[in-house]
Residue, then its C-alpha position, 0 to 999 in steps of 0.5 A: x361609679x363613685x364611692x357614694x354610689x358604690x357604698x349605697x348600692x352595696x348596702x341596699x342590695x343593688x348592683x355596685x361596680x365593686x364592693x367598697x374596699x374598707x380593710x378596717x381601722x388601726x389605732x395608734x399602737x397598731x400604726x406605730x408597729x406597722x411603721x416599725x415593720x415597713x409602713x412609711x412613717x409619713x403615711x399615718x391616716x387609715x385611708x392612705x394606709x389602706x390605699x398604700x397596702x392596695x398599691x403594694x398588691x398591684x392595685x391600679x384602680x382609682x382610689x375613692x376620695x372623701x371630702x368634708x362632712x356635716x358634723x353634728x355634736x350630740x355631746x354634752x355642752x358644756x363638757x367637764x374639765x379634763x384633768x389629772x386628779x392623782x398620779x402614781x408610779x404607773x397609773x393616774x386617776x383622771x376626770x374625762x370630758x364626760x365627768x367620769x373618774x377613772x384610773x388609767x396607765x401613765x402612758x396615756x393622757x385624758x385625751x385618749x378617753x375623748x377620742x378612740x386614739x388607742x385601746x385604753x384599759x381603765x378602772x372606773x371609780x365614779x360616773x357623773x350621774x349618781x343621784x337624781x340631783x345629778x341627773x337634773x344637772x346633767x339635763x342642762x348640758x343637752x339643749x338641742x337648739x344650741x348653735x354649737x351643735x351644728x356647723x356655723x356654715x350649715x346652709x353653705x356646707x349643705x349646698x356644697x355637699x349636695x352633689x358629693x361623690x362620697x357618703x356621709x354619715x351621722x353617728x348617734x349614741x343609742x339609749x343604752x350607750x348614752x345611759x351607760x355614759x351617765x351611769x356606768x355599766x353596772x349601775x345602768x344594768x341594776x337600775x333596769x330592775x331597781x328603778x325602771x321609772x328613772x331609766x324610762x325618764x332618762x331614755x325619754x329625755x335622750x329620745x326627745x333630744x336626739x329627735x330634735x337634733x335630727x330634725x334640725x339637721x334634716x332642715x339642712x341636709x340629708x346624709x346617706x346614713x344615720x348610725x346608732x352606737x350601742x355596744x350592748x352585747x357580751x360573748x353569746x348574749x346581750x347585756x340586757x335581755x331581749x325583752x328589756x331591749x324591746x320594752x325600754x329601747x325599741x320605742x326610741x329606735x322606732x321614733x328615730x327611724x320614722x324621722x330618718x325615713x321621712x327625711x329620705x335617709x337611705x341607711x339606718x344602721x346599728x353598731x354594737x360589739x358582742x353577740x347581736x343575734x338576739x338583738x337583730x330582730x328587735x332592730x329590724x322592727x325599728x327599721x334598722x337594716x345595717x349592722x356592724x362590726x359582727x365580731x366573730x369571737x363573740x359568736x356571730x356567724x354572718x352566714x347564719x344571719x343571712x340565712x336567718x334574716x335574708x336581705x332584711x339586714x345588711x352588714x359591715x365588718x365580720x372578718x375575724x381579727x384573730x385570723x388577720x393576725x394569724x395570716x397564712x392559710x387561715x386568713x385565706x380560708x377566712x376570706x373564702x368563707x365570706x366570699x359567697x356573702x360578698x357576692x350575694x350583696x348587702x355586705x362590706x367586709x372589714x375587720x370585725x373591730x379596730x385592728x389590734x397591734x398583733x396584726x403585723x404590717x405584712x399580714x395587713x398588706x396580705x389581708x388587704x390584697x385578699x380583700x381587694x380580690x374578693x371585692x373586685x378591686x384586683 
């Protein structure tokens, strides 16, 4: 069974030969620490790191290989200029590609705000949409038919990918995520009450834009997964009420879900940090049937979710990062806690967020070995 079949059969509650082994993603600071603790310096990308840790545990099975994908760009075109506006002794004020102005440490460059290179703390100063005039100007940056949004060799690439042996996914910001990018978190939450007409206008615009982009893409290729990113929950609660999520966001999820299912995409997924127990029922109404990363510290109990929602929802993630860092018996107990869910299907275990730098290289190797045994790789 190749990686694509294994991925789909796991998340669709079928019969994979073994569950995909995906320990998680360590960002730059984490990998730098690992290089100091024994990881060879020439091994720096996570698939190779995971394979190396697997081999250190005695793993001999063929490691799945990935290949090209079908990138779709839903970011603004043109982007804002990335620049440093002020530099102090320890911090700097920068403008990022989205038009946000924020203060960050001098150890980073604006590029760190473009890609998830590392964990970057920032102080928000100004967001790109502060008035209706700003909103009208922002709209011009989102033309769904712009050729730059799709591969220049779309037809040829799709033909090459037709018989791929690895899964490919397309990631789309959800409406809450995207409006937060434009407005900032605090203003977005206030406007749900203070100016719901503007919020509805922005969500409708984003819904139409994404729908058009999806339809354009599906003329060339059917990916294995369309994954929304929302990050719309705190510890124990969602950032807006479930009633607001159902009123404002569910119509977008539903419309996109109809397009996705009509195209034959097997997986419609949702990524959100924080406690998602209040939101899963809403997402299921839209046809979403995979969630990640299931952060344990936020109060998520993946076993309780399975008992409550059954096989209507599959999961990725769910391994407590704090216990990976702790190592020892605490880590063993964590994998044992999740083993019944792994065996039940519809679950790919992985770190419940980016792997932080307090996870040592020896503990990551140990964790990978435990995960390999639980998923059938050892």
